[in-house]
C-alpha positions as CSV (number, residue, x, y, z in Angstrom):
1,M,-61.1,-91.1,-79.6
2,S,-63.4,-88.9,-77.4
3,A,-62.3,-85.7,-75.7
4,T,-62.2,-87.6,-72.4
5,D,-59.9,-90.4,-73.6
6,E,-56.3,-90.1,-72.6
7,I,-53.7,-90.3,-75.4
8,P,-51.3,-93.1,-74.6
9,S,-47.8,-92.0,-73.6
10,I,-45.2,-92.6,-76.3
11,K,-42.1,-94.5,-75.1
12,H,-40.2,-94.8,-78.4
13,V,-40.2,-93.0,-81.8
14,F,-38.3,-94.3,-84.8
15,K,-37.6,-92.5,-88.1
16,G,-36.3,-94.1,-91.2
17,T,-37.3,-97.0,-93.4
18,F,-39.8,-99.7,-92.5
19,V,-40.3,-102.9,-94.6
20,H,-43.3,-105.1,-94.0
21,S,-46.2,-106.9,-95.7
22,T,-49.9,-106.4,-95.9
23,W,-52.6,-108.6,-97.4
24,N,-52.8,-106.2,-100.3
25,S,-49.1,-106.1,-100.9
26,P,-46.5,-108.8,-100.2
27,M,-43.9,-106.2,-99.5
28,E,-44.0,-102.5,-98.8
29,I,-40.9,-100.4,-98.4
30,L,-41.9,-97.3,-96.4
31,E,-39.1,-94.7,-96.5
32,N,-39.0,-91.5,-94.6
33,R,-41.6,-92.6,-92.0
34,V,-42.0,-92.0,-88.3
35,L,-43.3,-94.8,-86.0
36,G,-44.4,-94.4,-82.4
37,V,-44.6,-97.1,-79.8
38,G,-46.8,-96.5,-76.8
39,S,-46.2,-97.5,-73.2
40,S,-48.2,-100.7,-73.8
41,G,-45.7,-101.8,-76.4
42,K,-48.2,-101.2,-79.2
43,I,-47.7,-99.2,-82.4
44,E,-49.6,-95.9,-82.0
45,F,-48.8,-94.3,-85.3
46,L,-46.8,-94.8,-88.6
47,E,-46.8,-91.6,-90.6
48,E,-44.7,-89.7,-93.2
49,E,-41.7,-87.9,-91.8
50,K,-43.2,-84.5,-92.7
51,Q,-45.8,-85.1,-90.0
52,Q,-43.4,-85.4,-87.1
53,E,-43.9,-81.9,-85.7
54,K,-47.7,-82.5,-85.7
55,L,-47.2,-85.9,-84.2
56,A,-45.0,-84.6,-81.5
57,E,-47.6,-82.0,-80.6
58,K,-50.4,-84.5,-80.5
59,W,-48.6,-87.3,-78.7
60,G,-46.4,-85.2,-76.5
61,F,-43.0,-86.5,-77.3
62,N,-39.8,-84.5,-77.9
63,V,-38.5,-84.6,-81.5
64,L,-35.0,-84.7,-80.0
65,D,-35.8,-88.2,-78.6
66,I,-36.5,-89.6,-82.1
67,K,-34.3,-92.6,-82.9
68,Q,-33.0,-91.9,-86.4
69,L,-32.1,-94.9,-88.5
70,N,-29.1,-94.5,-90.8
71,N,-29.5,-94.6,-94.6
72,N,-28.8,-98.4,-94.9
73,E,-30.7,-99.5,-91.9
74,F,-34.3,-100.6,-91.9
75,L,-36.9,-102.1,-89.4
76,M,-38.8,-105.2,-90.4
77,P,-41.2,-107.4,-88.4
78,G,-39.7,-110.2,-86.4
79,M,-39.7,-113.5,-88.2
80,V,-42.0,-116.4,-87.2
81,D,-40.9,-120.1,-87.1
82,T,-44.1,-122.0,-87.2
83,H,-42.5,-125.5,-86.6
84,I,-39.3,-126.3,-84.8
85,H,-38.4,-129.3,-82.6
86,A,-36.4,-127.8,-79.8
87,P,-34.8,-131.0,-78.5
88,Q,-33.5,-131.9,-82.0
89,Y,-31.4,-128.8,-82.0
90,S,-28.9,-131.0,-80.2
91,F,-28.1,-132.9,-83.3
92,A,-29.1,-130.5,-86.1
93,G,-26.9,-131.0,-89.2
94,S,-25.5,-134.3,-88.1
95,A,-28.1,-136.8,-89.0
96,L,-29.4,-136.4,-92.6
97,D,-28.3,-139.7,-94.2
98,K,-31.8,-141.3,-93.9
99,Q,-35.3,-140.7,-95.1
100,L,-38.0,-139.9,-92.5
101,L,-38.9,-143.3,-91.1
102,G,-35.3,-144.4,-90.7
103,W,-34.4,-141.0,-89.4
104,L,-37.1,-141.2,-86.7
105,M,-35.9,-144.6,-85.6
106,D,-32.1,-143.9,-85.6
107,Y,-31.9,-140.3,-84.5
108,K,-35.1,-138.6,-83.2
109,F,-36.5,-141.2,-80.7
110,P,-33.1,-142.1,-79.1
111,M,-32.2,-138.4,-78.6
112,E,-35.7,-137.3,-77.3
113,M,-35.6,-140.1,-74.7
114,K,-32.7,-138.2,-73.0
115,F,-35.0,-135.2,-72.3
116,N,-36.2,-136.7,-69.1
117,N,-33.0,-135.3,-67.7
118,E,-33.6,-131.7,-66.6
119,E,-30.0,-130.5,-66.7
120,F,-29.5,-131.8,-70.2
121,A,-32.8,-130.3,-71.4
122,R,-32.1,-126.9,-69.8
123,N,-28.8,-126.8,-71.6
124,V,-30.2,-127.6,-75.0
125,Y,-33.3,-125.5,-74.7
126,T,-31.3,-122.5,-73.6
127,K,-29.1,-122.8,-76.6
128,V,-32.0,-123.2,-79.1
129,V,-33.9,-120.2,-77.8
130,R,-30.7,-118.1,-78.0
131,R,-29.9,-119.3,-81.5
132,T,-33.4,-118.7,-82.9
133,L,-33.4,-115.2,-81.4
134,R,-30.0,-114.5,-82.9
135,N,-31.4,-115.6,-86.3
136,G,-34.3,-113.1,-86.0
137,T,-37.0,-115.5,-84.8
138,T,-39.1,-113.4,-82.4
139,T,-41.9,-116.0,-82.4
140,A,-41.5,-119.8,-82.4
141,C,-43.8,-122.7,-82.3
142,Y,-41.9,-125.4,-80.4
143,F,-42.3,-129.2,-80.3
144,P,-40.5,-130.4,-77.1
145,T,-40.8,-134.1,-76.1
146,I,-43.3,-136.3,-74.2
147,H,-41.7,-135.2,-70.9
148,T,-43.9,-132.8,-69.0
149,D,-41.4,-131.1,-66.6
150,T,-38.7,-130.5,-69.2
151,S,-41.2,-129.2,-71.6
152,L,-42.2,-126.6,-69.0
153,I,-38.5,-125.7,-68.7
154,L,-38.5,-124.8,-72.4
155,A,-41.5,-122.5,-71.7
156,D,-39.7,-120.9,-68.8
157,I,-36.6,-120.2,-71.0
158,A,-38.5,-118.7,-73.8
159,N,-40.2,-116.4,-71.3
160,L,-36.9,-115.5,-69.7
161,F,-35.3,-114.4,-73.0
162,G,-38.4,-112.5,-74.2
163,Q,-39.3,-114.7,-77.1
164,R,-43.0,-115.2,-78.0
165,A,-43.6,-118.9,-78.2
166,F,-46.1,-121.7,-78.3
167,V,-44.8,-124.8,-76.4
168,G,-46.6,-128.1,-76.3
169,K,-45.9,-131.3,-74.4
170,V,-45.8,-133.9,-77.1
171,C,-48.6,-136.5,-77.1
172,T,-48.0,-140.0,-78.4
173,D,-49.6,-143.2,-77.1
174,R,-48.7,-145.4,-80.0
175,N,-45.2,-146.1,-81.2
176,E,-44.6,-149.4,-83.0
177,M,-41.3,-148.2,-84.3
178,Y,-39.8,-147.3,-80.9
179,P,-42.1,-148.5,-78.1
180,E,-40.0,-147.0,-75.3
181,Y,-41.0,-143.5,-76.5
182,K,-44.7,-143.3,-75.7
183,E,-47.2,-143.0,-72.8
184,D,-50.4,-145.0,-72.3
185,T,-53.4,-143.0,-73.3
186,Y,-54.6,-142.2,-69.8
187,T,-51.1,-141.1,-68.6
188,C,-50.7,-138.9,-71.7
189,I,-54.0,-137.2,-71.1
190,I,-53.3,-136.6,-67.4
191,E,-49.8,-135.3,-68.1
192,T,-51.1,-133.0,-70.8
193,K,-53.6,-131.5,-68.4
194,R,-50.8,-131.1,-65.8
195,F,-48.7,-129.4,-68.4
196,L,-51.5,-127.0,-69.4
197,D,-52.4,-126.1,-65.8
198,A,-48.8,-125.5,-64.9
199,L,-48.0,-123.3,-67.9
200,L,-51.3,-121.3,-67.8
201,N,-50.8,-120.7,-64.1
202,R,-47.4,-119.1,-64.8
203,K,-49.3,-116.4,-66.7
204,Y,-46.5,-115.6,-69.1
205,P,-47.5,-112.8,-71.3
206,R,-46.1,-114.3,-74.6
207,V,-45.5,-118.0,-74.0
208,K,-48.6,-120.1,-74.4
209,P,-49.4,-123.8,-74.4
210,I,-50.3,-125.6,-77.6
211,L,-51.8,-129.1,-77.9
212,T,-49.3,-131.4,-79.7
213,P,-50.6,-134.7,-81.1
214,S,-47.3,-135.7,-82.7
215,S,-48.8,-137.4,-85.7
216,A,-51.6,-139.5,-86.8
217,M,-49.2,-142.5,-86.8
218,S,-48.4,-141.9,-83.1
219,C,-51.8,-141.1,-81.6
220,T,-54.8,-143.3,-81.1
221,E,-58.2,-141.9,-82.0
222,E,-59.1,-142.0,-78.3
223,L,-56.2,-139.6,-77.6
224,M,-57.0,-137.4,-80.6
225,S,-60.6,-137.1,-79.4
226,E,-59.6,-136.1,-75.9
227,L,-57.2,-133.5,-77.2
228,S,-59.9,-132.1,-79.4
229,N,-62.1,-131.8,-76.4
230,L,-59.4,-130.0,-74.5
231,A,-58.8,-127.6,-77.4
232,V,-62.5,-126.7,-77.4
233,S,-62.9,-126.4,-73.6
234,R,-59.8,-124.3,-73.2
235,D,-59.6,-122.5,-76.5
236,L,-56.2,-123.9,-77.3
237,H,-53.9,-124.0,-80.3
238,I,-53.0,-127.3,-81.9
239,Q,-49.9,-128.5,-83.8
240,G,-48.9,-131.7,-85.6
241,H,-47.6,-133.2,-88.8
242,I,-49.5,-134.2,-91.9
243,S,-48.8,-135.7,-95.3
244,E,-45.0,-135.4,-95.0
245,T,-44.1,-138.5,-96.9
246,K,-45.9,-141.0,-99.1
247,E,-44.5,-143.9,-96.9
248,G,-46.0,-142.2,-93.8
249,I,-49.4,-141.9,-95.4
250,E,-49.4,-145.6,-96.3
251,A,-48.2,-146.5,-92.8
252,V,-51.1,-144.6,-91.3
253,K,-53.6,-146.3,-93.6
254,A,-52.2,-149.7,-92.7
255,M,-52.7,-148.9,-89.0
256,S,-56.1,-147.4,-89.3
257,A,-59.2,-149.6,-88.8
258,H,-60.8,-148.2,-91.9
259,Q,-57.7,-147.5,-94.1
260,E,-58.1,-143.8,-93.4
261,N,-55.3,-141.4,-94.2
262,E,-53.8,-138.7,-91.8
263,F,-56.1,-135.9,-93.1
264,S,-59.3,-137.9,-92.6
265,L,-58.3,-139.0,-89.1
266,Y,-57.5,-135.4,-88.0
267,E,-60.6,-134.1,-89.6
268,R,-62.9,-136.7,-88.1
269,N,-61.5,-136.1,-84.6
270,K,-61.9,-132.4,-85.0
271,L,-58.3,-131.4,-84.8
272,L,-58.3,-129.1,-87.8
273,T,-59.4,-125.7,-86.5
274,P,-58.6,-122.0,-87.1
275,K,-55.9,-122.4,-84.4
276,T,-54.3,-125.5,-85.9
277,V,-50.9,-125.5,-87.7
278,M,-49.8,-128.7,-89.4
279,A,-46.3,-129.2,-90.7
280,H,-45.3,-130.2,-94.2
281,G,-48.5,-131.1,-96.2
282,C,-46.3,-132.1,-99.1
283,H,-48.8,-134.7,-100.4
284,L,-52.1,-133.2,-99.6
285,S,-54.6,-133.4,-102.4
286,D,-56.4,-130.4,-103.8
287,E,-59.6,-131.6,-102.1
288,E,-57.7,-131.8,-98.8
289,L,-56.2,-128.3,-99.3
290,D,-59.7,-127.0,-99.9
291,M,-60.9,-128.5,-96.6
292,F,-57.9,-126.9,-94.8
293,K,-59.4,-123.6,-96.0
294,V,-62.9,-124.6,-94.8
295,H,-61.6,-125.5,-91.4
296,G,-59.3,-122.4,-91.2
297,A,-56.3,-124.6,-90.4
298,A,-52.7,-123.6,-91.5
299,I,-49.7,-125.3,-93.0
300,S,-46.1,-124.8,-91.9
301,H,-43.9,-125.0,-95.0
302,C,-40.6,-126.7,-94.0
303,P,-38.6,-126.8,-97.2
304,N,-35.2,-127.6,-95.8
305,S,-36.6,-130.7,-94.0
306,N,-38.7,-131.7,-97.0
307,I,-35.5,-131.7,-99.2
308,S,-33.0,-133.0,-96.6
309,L,-35.1,-136.0,-95.7
310,R,-36.3,-136.5,-99.3
311,S,-39.9,-136.2,-98.2
312,G,-41.4,-134.2,-101.1
313,H,-42.2,-130.7,-102.1
314,L,-45.2,-128.5,-101.1
315,D,-46.6,-126.5,-104.0
316,V,-47.0,-123.3,-102.0
317,R,-48.5,-121.4,-105.0
318,N,-51.3,-124.0,-105.3
319,A,-52.0,-123.8,-101.6
320,L,-52.1,-120.0,-101.6
321,K,-54.4,-120.0,-104.6
322,R,-56.7,-122.1,-102.5
323,K,-56.6,-119.6,-99.7
324,V,-54.8,-121.9,-97.3
325,K,-52.9,-120.1,-94.5
326,I,-49.1,-120.8,-94.7
327,G,-46.1,-119.8,-92.7
328,L,-42.5,-121.0,-92.8
329,G,-40.9,-123.5,-90.5
330,T,-37.3,-124.7,-89.9
331,D,-38.3,-128.2,-88.7
332,V,-35.0,-128.6,-86.9
333,A,-33.5,-131.1,-87.0
334,G,-35.1,-132.6,-90.1
335,G,-34.1,-129.2,-91.4
336,Y,-30.4,-128.6,-90.6
337,S,-30.8,-124.8,-90.0
338,A,-32.6,-123.0,-87.2
339,S,-32.8,-119.9,-89.4
340,I,-36.0,-118.7,-91.0
341,L,-33.8,-116.9,-93.5
342,D,-32.7,-120.4,-94.6
343,A,-36.4,-121.4,-94.8
344,F,-36.9,-118.3,-97.0
345,R,-34.1,-119.4,-99.4
346,R,-35.2,-123.1,-99.5
347,A,-38.8,-122.0,-100.1
348,M,-37.6,-120.0,-103.1
349,D,-35.5,-123.0,-104.3
350,T,-38.4,-125.4,-104.0
351,S,-40.7,-123.2,-106.0
352,K,-38.0,-123.0,-108.7
353,M,-37.5,-126.8,-108.7
354,L,-41.3,-127.2,-109.2
355,F,-41.0,-124.9,-112.2
356,I,-38.1,-126.9,-113.6
357,Q,-40.3,-130.0,-113.4
358,D,-43.4,-128.2,-114.8
359,P,-42.9,-124.8,-116.6
360,T,-46.6,-124.0,-116.1
361,V,-45.9,-123.5,-112.3
362,E,-45.8,-119.9,-111.3
363,V,-42.6,-119.3,-109.2
364,L,-43.0,-117.5,-105.9
365,T,-41.6,-114.0,-105.7
366,Y,-39.2,-113.1,-102.9
367,Q,-41.7,-110.6,-101.7
368,E,-44.3,-113.3,-101.3
369,V,-41.9,-115.5,-99.3
370,F,-40.9,-112.5,-97.2
371,R,-44.6,-112.3,-96.3
372,L,-44.7,-116.0,-95.4
373,A,-41.8,-115.4,-93.0
374,T,-43.5,-112.6,-91.2
375,L,-47.2,-111.9,-91.7
376,G,-48.0,-115.3,-93.1
377,G,-46.4,-117.0,-90.1
378,S,-48.4,-114.8,-87.7
379,Q,-51.6,-115.7,-89.5
380,A,-50.7,-119.4,-89.4
381,L,-50.4,-119.2,-85.6
382,A,-53.6,-117.1,-85.4
383,L,-51.6,-114.1,-84.2
384,D,-52.0,-111.8,-87.2
385,D,-54.1,-109.4,-85.1
386,V,-51.2,-109.0,-82.7
387,I,-48.0,-109.2,-84.8
388,G,-46.7,-109.7,-88.3
389,N,-46.4,-106.1,-89.6
390,F,-46.4,-102.5,-88.6
391,E,-50.1,-101.8,-88.6
392,V,-51.3,-99.4,-85.9
393,G,-52.6,-101.3,-82.9
394,K,-50.3,-104.3,-83.2
395,E,-47.4,-105.0,-80.8
396,F,-44.1,-103.6,-81.9
397,D,-42.3,-106.8,-82.7
398,A,-39.3,-105.8,-84.8
399,L,-35.8,-106.4,-86.1
400,L,-33.4,-103.6,-86.8
401,I,-31.3,-104.6,-89.8
402,N,-28.0,-102.8,-89.8
403,P,-25.8,-104.0,-92.7
404,G,-23.0,-101.9,-91.5
405,A,-22.7,-103.8,-88.2
406,E,-19.3,-105.4,-87.5
407,G,-19.3,-108.9,-88.8
408,S,-22.3,-108.4,-91.1
409,P,-22.7,-111.4,-93.5
410,F,-22.9,-109.2,-96.5
411,E,-21.3,-106.0,-97.8
412,I,-22.5,-102.5,-98.5
413,F,-20.0,-100.6,-100.6
414,A,-19.5,-96.9,-100.0
415,N,-18.6,-96.1,-103.6
416,C,-21.8,-97.6,-104.8
417,T,-25.3,-96.0,-104.6
418,E,-27.2,-98.9,-103.0
419,A,-31.0,-98.4,-103.2
420,M,-32.9,-99.8,-100.3
421,I,-34.4,-102.5,-102.5
422,G,-30.8,-103.8,-103.2
423,I,-29.9,-103.7,-99.5
424,L,-33.1,-105.6,-98.6
425,K,-32.4,-108.3,-101.2
426,K,-28.8,-108.7,-99.9
427,S,-30.2,-109.1,-96.4
428,M,-32.4,-112.0,-97.6
429,W,-29.6,-113.7,-99.4
430,P,-26.5,-112.9,-97.3
431,E,-23.3,-114.9,-97.8
432,E,-24.0,-116.7,-94.5
433,T,-27.3,-118.3,-93.5
434,S,-27.4,-116.5,-90.1
435,L,-27.8,-112.8,-89.7
436,S,-26.7,-113.2,-86.1
437,Q,-24.0,-110.5,-86.5
438,I,-26.5,-107.9,-87.8
439,D,-27.6,-105.5,-85.2
440,Y,-31.0,-106.9,-84.5
441,K,-30.3,-107.7,-80.9
442,F,-32.7,-104.7,-80.9
443,C,-36.0,-106.8,-80.9
444,L,-37.7,-104.2,-78.7
445,H,-39.9,-106.3,-76.7
446,R,-43.2,-104.8,-76.4
447,A,-44.7,-103.8,-73.0
448,T,-41.5,-104.6,-71.1
449,N,-39.5,-102.3,-73.4
450,K,-36.4,-104.4,-72.9
451,K,-34.0,-105.8,-75.5
452,C,-33.9,-109.5,-76.2
453,Q,-31.2,-111.0,-74.0
454,I,-29.2,-113.3,-76.2
């Protein structure tokens, strides 16, 4: 910084414990630190507590204004849900008696048809955004439906509540299972462009469009190619599903003119990019994982859904060794919980089950899965230069975890000396799936400096 540069004003200063991940360390517990947030909502410094007087002098804040965390509290990055079907929140937890293809036919398509009704959509979308925020999801990647106007309502609601989100109008021009739920190719392309124009014209600071080819089974190659062109011309993100079930892979091959699988169709139509996140990937081959790395595409690991619909297990360790970008997803309603903490637990369980089947498998550590829920998710959505940890220059996107809050789903005992590592572990494995009662209504939202309204 030159002598002529102005030092940004400091709006907030916090002192206490900060827990985050870096690429060198899956989890860092930084105790006795001071963090400053500038007027732009970005982190300006994170230093040891003993530096606070010098920091106050340099940055011009009053030490009396420092917000002191108590001994059991800590700040962590907001969690990232890299794959959630917002309309399916309406039946989450009530439709898990089928495997994927039967589940799509009996539950998904009939429910999503109802989202041409704006009043109904607004009600469901308001509740899912509120619920995910209560569960600590400050960033979500949403699948709505094929309906343009109600998909825009979801974007409006996410912006209203201060959640960072990607929202995409679902694209499907082929549906042999449920023909009522599709558009012709031309209409789908026109409506996608209308959705993009409308959302981009709103100029929301943290809600962006994402191209959403639902799956290789539900999109013709003509549609895939057009979406790829849109991604390039407008520099857009892409989301979809890949290699979720063996039955789905075979169904795509049967529909393909050249017996191609999902991966080859996506790759040939240039839908695997550094801004692509594909859900599941349970049955990707090592060669396909290697090509994910080459293209820079990411996988959303949705362990609850993979187990609940009996789809398969993603070997996250193998994918990480191959340098594939991975975040966690709830995949509501194939996954019955809208909590990334649940995805954290199920990811641990899946890794342990793979070990039971093959003791040579290296089980994921809880620190590594914590990174998947935060920094890994931000990387999967190509946001790791903006959020994901407490590096200077990133936006302050944080959760204040207060185990002593009324209604906390786990206990801290006064007659026990609880080290911060113990408190942290309890917060990852509370007695209840949701941490909605823990005081992280805090979620200081960046440049607006307002609390999440939940």
